[in-house]
N, C-alpha and C positions, 0 to 999 in steps of 0.2 A: 616472664609472662607470655603465654602462648596465645596468639590472636588469629582468628580466621578472617577478620576484616579490620580496617583501621578503627582506632579509638581516639577520640578527642576528649581530653580532660580539660575542663574550662573552669574559670573563676571570674566573678565580676566584683568590682568595687563600685558602690553606688552612693547616691546622695541620701539614701535611707532605705527602709525596708517595706515601704508601701508599694506593692507590685504594680498597682494601677497608675501610680503617679511618679514615683521616683525614677531617677535616670542613671545611666551608666557613666562612671567617671574613669574607669579603667577596665580593660578586658585582657585576659591572658589565656592562651590556649596552647596545649602541647598535643601534637598529633603523633601517635605511634602506629607504625605500619606492621603488618605480619612478619616482614623480614627484619624487624628490629630498628629500622630507620626512624628517626624522629624529626619533626618540624615544629617550629614555634611561631605563634602570632601574638604580638603584644602591642598595645597602644593605649595611651591616655585618650580620653574622650571628653569633649566639651559638652556638659549637660545642658547648656543654655539656661541655666538657673544658678543661683548661689549655692555653694556647698555649705551645709550647716557646720558650725564650729566643732560640734561633737564628732562629726565624720572626719573632718580634717585632723582632729586630734587622734582619732583611731587609725586612719590610713596614711597620714602624712601628706595627703593630696589637698592642695588649696586652690582657690579660684585662680590665682596667678599661674599655678602649674598647668591648668587646662585652658588658659586663655587662648593660646594659639593651637590647641589640639583640634582635630576634626570633630564635627558633630557626628552622631551615630549614623544619620542618614547618608552621609558621604562615604562611610566605610561599610555599610550594611552588605553591599554586594560582595566585598572581599571576605567578610566574616562568614557569609553564607557559603561561599565557595570553599573556604577552609573546612567547614563542617560537612561538606558534600560527601555522601557515601560512607559516613562514619557513625559508629555507635558513640555514646556520650558518657563521660564520667565526671564526677565532681563530688564536693562535700556539701550536703543539703541542696543539691542541684535540682532535685525533683520539686521541692516545695518553694524554692526561691529563684535560683539563677535562671532556670529554663523558662518559667512563666514570665519573669521580667524581660528576659531576652526576646521571647515571642512577642511581648507587647511593644518592645522597641522596634522590632521588625514590622509589626503592624502599623506603627506610627509612621514608618518609612514606606508604607504601602507595599510591603513584601510579606508574603505568607511563609511562615516558618513552622513546619509540622515536625514534631518529634515523637508523636505517639506511635509511629511505626518504626522507631529505632529502639534498640535495647539501651536502657539507662542504668549505669552502675553508680549508685549513690553510696559513697564510703560512709557517710554519716548513718544511713539506715543500717548498714551492715554492722557498724561499730556499736550502735545502740542495741541491736539484737543480740550481740555476742558478749558485750562488756556491760555488766549490770551497773546501774547508777542509783541503786536504792539504798536503804539503811543497811542492809546486809553487806553490800559492797563497801559502803563508807566505813563500817565498823572494821572490816577486814583491812582496809587501806590504812586507817589511822591507828587502830589499836592492835593490829596484827593477831587477831583472834577470830574464831568463827562465832557468829551470833547464835546463841542457844535460845530456844523458845521464841523465835521470830514470830511477830504478829501477836505476841502476848503484850498487852498494853504496858505493864510494868517493866517487862524485859526490854521493850523498845525504848521506853523512857530512860531507863538506866543506861542503855547503850548510847543514846543520844547525848546524855550527860558526859559520858566518857569521851565521846567524839569531840564535844565542845572543849573539854579539858585538853585534849591532844592538839586541837587546832590552835589554842592559845600558846601552847608550848612551841608549836612549829612556826606559826606566822607572826606572833608578837612576843618573842621571848623576853623582851625588856618591859612588857606590860602584862602582868599576869591577871589584871582585873578583867572581868567579863565584858566591860564596856568597850574594850579595845576591838571586839568583833563587830561593833556597830560601824566601824570605818569601812567594812567590806560590803560595798553595794555595787550591783551591776549598773553600768551607765546605759541609759536608754537612748537608742538612736531614733526613736519615734515616740511621740507623746499623744496621749489621749486626754481630752478635757475632763472626762468623767470616768468613774470606776466601771461603768457598764460598757464603756467603749462605743458609745453612740455618736460621739463627736471627736474628731481627730485633727490635730494641728499638722499642716504641711506647708512649707515654704512661707511661714508667717501668717497663714490664713487658717480659719477653722472650717472643717468640712463635716457634713453628715456622713455616717457610714450605713445609713438605712434609708428606706423609702425611695421615692422617685428621683431624688436629687443625690442619692448615695454616691460619694466620691466623684461627683461631676463638677459642681460649682461651689465656690466659697460661700459661707453663710451670709456675708454682707451683700453678695449678689442676689441671693434668694430673698433677702429682706426687701430689696428694692423691686424685684419682679413678681414675687409671689408671697406677700406678707401673710395672706390667709393660711398658707401652709404652716407657717410658724405659729400662728394662732391655734391651729389644729394641735400642734405639739403641746401647747399649754393645757389642753383639755385631756391629754392622754396620761398614761401611767409612767411618767418620767420623774427623776429625782428632783427635789426642791432646788438643788444646785443648778440643774439643767434648766428648769423652768425660770429661775431667776435670771440666768444668762440670756435665755430667749426673750424674756420681757425687756431686758436691757437693750438687746439688739433691735427690737421693735421700736424702742424709744430713741434709737440712734446711738446707743452706747455699745461699742464693739469690744469684746474681750481682747486682752493682750496676752500673748504667750509669755509665761513667766520664766 
């Protein structure tokens, strides 16, 4: 890899994927210099909040692991110094790691500007060059080129063959189609409703719209501004949301399942 200036490749492990609220629990960075020399910076970080069980399962990092770790504010200067003068690389770094890192810096009263740096996002390059559509899936599982792509019948037939091959590959002892129901992505963040207007974070429910978006938990809004929740009842929200809001106004707060 030929470089004209240093490159820092970074990755964050966090309490979740809500950029505005979740916190860093581990940061790792590799700095590569034009002469080939490398430096690393790695540390666990105390997020000063509980780490959700699903995150611990995913990362292997528990509350006990970060109990004695520094809070981000105490290492922010060192992190900023490590990034000084370097371009940045990572995987999905543009949409997640950098915005969340910038917010953590802001919380520590430090301005972190990366728009004037070149960002090399491996995920973006990967998705641009390696297809992840039906055509690619058919080639991967069935070792054939999909003919008549975007013909509805041809696409349906190809999908059937893909499902058959997935059964053979992933559940060889269970040839019944129901075996594929066991394959579900685990979510690291939860929304209350399908329209994603209300979101769980750290055990509390937050609005993702309006003047209280991502700012205060619903129970706080109910106490300080119940008229705003009454406004929600008059608008075009789902029956599920309206029922929940009415319960909150009556003092019955939803629990995260």
